[in-house]
C-alpha positions in Angstrom: 142.6 24.5 39.1 143.9 23.6 42.6 144.9 20.0 43.3 142.3 19.8 46.1 139.5 21.0 43.8 140.7 18.6 41.1 140.6 15.7 43.6 137.1 16.7 44.8 135.8 16.8 41.2 137.4 13.5 40.4 135.8 11.8 43.3 132.4 13.4 42.7 132.3 12.2 39.1 133.7 8.7 39.8 131.3 5.8 38.9 129.1 4.8 41.7 129.8 8.0 43.8 126.9 9.8 45.3 127.0 13.4 44.0 125.2 15.0 46.9 124.6 18.8 46.6 123.9 20.9 49.7 122.8 24.5 50.3 120.4 26.3 52.7 117.0 27.8 52.3 115.3 30.2 54.7 111.9 29.3 56.1 109.9 32.2 57.4 108.0 31.6 60.6 104.8 33.2 61.9 106.7 35.4 64.4 108.7 37.0 61.6 111.9 35.0 62.3 113.6 32.8 59.8 115.0 29.3 60.2 117.8 28.0 57.9 117.0 24.6 56.5 119.7 22.4 55.1 118.6 21.5 51.5 120.2 18.3 50.2 119.8 16.9 46.7 120.6 13.2 46.9 120.7 10.9 43.9 119.4 8.0 46.0 116.4 9.9 47.3 113.0 8.7 45.9 110.8 11.4 47.3 110.8 14.7 49.1 111.5 14.3 52.7 111.8 16.5 55.8 113.7 15.7 59.0 114.5 17.6 62.1 117.1 16.7 64.8 119.3 18.6 67.3 121.3 19.9 64.3 118.3 21.6 62.7 115.9 21.0 59.8 116.9 19.1 56.6 115.0 19.0 53.3 116.0 16.1 51.0 115.1 16.3 47.3 115.4 13.5 44.7 117.3 14.3 41.5 114.3 15.3 39.4 112.5 17.5 42.0 112.6 21.2 41.3 113.8 23.7 43.8 110.3 25.3 43.6 108.6 22.1 44.5 110.9 21.6 47.4 110.2 25.1 48.8 106.5 24.5 48.3 106.8 21.2 50.2 108.7 23.0 53.0 106.1 25.8 53.2 103.3 23.3 53.4 105.0 21.6 56.4 106.1 24.8 58.1 104.0 24.2 61.3 105.4 20.7 61.6 109.0 22.0 61.2 108.4 24.6 63.9 106.9 22.0 66.3 109.8 19.7 65.8 112.4 22.4 66.2 110.7 23.3 69.5 110.8 19.7 70.5 114.5 19.6 69.9 115.1 23.0 71.5 118.3 23.2 73.6 116.9 25.2 76.5 115.0 28.3 77.2 118.1 30.4 77.6 119.4 30.0 74.0 117.9 31.0 70.7 119.4 31.7 67.3 121.8 34.6 67.3 119.9 37.9 66.9 121.5 41.4 66.9 120.6 43.5 70.0 118.4 40.6 71.3 120.7 37.8 72.3 121.8 38.4 75.9 124.1 35.5 76.7 126.4 33.1 74.9 128.0 29.8 75.9 131.7 29.6 76.5 133.7 27.0 78.4 130.7 25.4 80.1 128.9 28.5 81.3 126.7 31.2 79.8 128.3 34.6 79.7 126.3 37.9 79.6 126.4 39.6 76.2 126.1 43.3 75.4 125.8 44.9 72.0 127.4 48.1 70.9 128.2 49.9 67.7 131.6 49.4 66.1 133.5 49.7 62.9 133.2 46.0 62.1 131.6 43.0 63.5 133.5 41.3 66.3 133.1 39.7 69.8 135.4 40.7 72.6 135.7 39.8 76.2 135.2 42.4 78.9 136.0 40.8 82.2 133.4 38.1 82.8 131.1 39.5 80.0 131.1 39.5 76.3 130.6 42.5 74.0 129.4 42.1 70.4 130.3 45.1 68.3 128.6 45.6 64.9 128.2 48.2 62.3 124.4 47.9 62.1 124.6 47.3 58.3 125.8 43.7 58.1 123.4 40.8 57.9 123.1 37.7 60.0 125.8 35.9 58.1 128.3 38.6 59.1 127.3 38.2 62.8 127.7 34.4 62.6 131.1 34.7 61.0 132.2 37.1 63.8 131.0 34.8 66.5 132.8 31.8 64.8 136.0 33.8 64.6 135.7 34.6 68.4 135.1 31.0 69.3 138.0 29.9 67.2 140.3 32.5 68.8 139.2 31.3 72.3 139.7 27.6 71.3 143.2 28.3 69.9 144.1 30.1 73.1 143.2 27.0 75.1 145.0 24.7 72.7 148.1 26.9 72.9 148.1 26.7 76.7 147.6 22.9 76.8 149.7 21.6 73.8 153.3 22.2 75.2 152.8 19.9 78.1 151.8 17.0 75.9 154.4 17.3 73.2 157.3 15.6 75.1 157.1 11.9 74.7 155.2 12.1 71.3 157.0 10.7 68.3 156.3 14.0 66.4 154.2 17.1 66.8 151.1 17.7 64.8 151.8 19.7 61.7 148.8 21.9 62.4 145.5 22.0 64.3 142.3 22.8 62.4 139.1 23.9 64.0 135.8 23.3 62.3 132.2 22.4 63.0 131.8 18.6 62.8 128.4 16.9 62.6 129.3 13.8 64.6 133.0 13.5 65.5 134.9 15.5 68.1 138.3 15.2 66.6 140.4 13.4 64.0 144.0 12.9 63.0 144.8 13.0 59.3 147.6 10.9 57.7 149.8 14.1 57.4 149.5 14.5 61.2 147.0 17.4 61.0 144.7 17.4 64.0 141.1 18.5 63.4 138.9 19.5 66.4 135.3 20.3 66.6 134.7 24.1 67.3 131.8 23.2 69.6 134.4 21.9 72.1 135.1 25.5 73.3 131.4 25.7 74.4 131.8 22.9 76.9 133.8 22.4 80.0 137.6 22.9 79.4 138.6 19.5 80.8 136.5 17.7 78.2 138.0 19.8 75.4 141.5 19.0 76.7 140.7 15.3 76.7 139.8 15.4 73.0 143.1 17.1 72.2 144.9 14.4 74.2 143.0 11.7 72.5 144.0 12.9 69.0 147.6 13.5 70.1 147.8 9.9 71.3 146.9 8.7 67.8 150.4 10.0 66.9 151.6 7.1 69.0 149.0 4.5 68.1 146.7 4.9 65.1 144.1 2.5 66.4 142.0 2.3 69.6 144.0 -0.7 71.0 144.7 -1.2 74.7 148.1 0.3 74.1 146.4 3.5 72.8 144.1 3.8 75.8 147.1 3.3 78.1 148.7 6.3 76.4 145.5 8.3 77.0 145.3 7.2 80.6 148.9 8.2 81.3 148.2 11.8 80.0 144.6 12.2 81.1 143.7 9.9 84.0 140.2 11.3 84.2 139.3 10.7 80.6 136.4 8.4 81.4 134.5 11.2 83.1 135.1 13.4 80.1 133.8 10.7 77.8 130.7 10.4 79.9 130.3 14.2 79.8 130.1 14.0 76.0 127.5 11.2 76.2 125.4 13.5 78.4 126.0 16.9 76.8 127.7 16.3 73.5 124.6 16.6 71.3 123.6 19.8 73.1 127.0 21.4 72.5 126.9 20.6 68.8 123.3 21.9 68.6 124.3 25.1 70.3 127.1 25.8 67.8 124.8 25.1 64.9 122.0 27.3 66.3 124.3 30.2 66.9 126.6 30.0 63.8 124.6 28.2 61.1 124.1 24.7 59.8 126.8 22.1 59.5 127.1 20.5 56.1 
């Protein structure tokens, strides 16, 4: 057993710890499409509950509720879920990723045209100012979402690789590594071992906002808190950081929702 798995198991079985279980369930819609609903079994829940926000639909089950009763409850409220999802829709240009149907994808603050073609494996490549999604025709939706996430991660790492060298001088140390993942609320974090984690949704927004988040986390290598001294470090490296912070206030929820809609739910 790996040390990480042992640590996770130890924490989940510790007294007073909420042992929350998560998975997804597909909800069929009237038009033949499917919506992935996050299913959460929470020891503190007292009843079945449905909620919908910009991250998608969520079904919460109390400990003694069966999976069948949860699916029945979800089916009974299908029309409500659909109405709520429409109310939280990002815009008319974007819908869940669908093979041969999706015609544009967000990247670096703009929507790029997307074309589909046959290939030996699923992947997304750039072709000038357009994107090409190659697929075998046999893989399911999960394979397409993985391919898209791989593409976004590659693009994000290319940006980080271009920005990082200019900020390393003057730092007490370099980050040991940079991780990219989908985050439900944060945009970035710095672990005690100097690992920087960044939200993959950043590559969907404007590059200057993405760069600001990178700078923000790098400055935590100098000051671990959000003291005036920390913000002075940020201001010295990114004088326009206030405008980028406002950008996230205006567009951040939309960026996270777009990533979730295209690549699947965030736990």
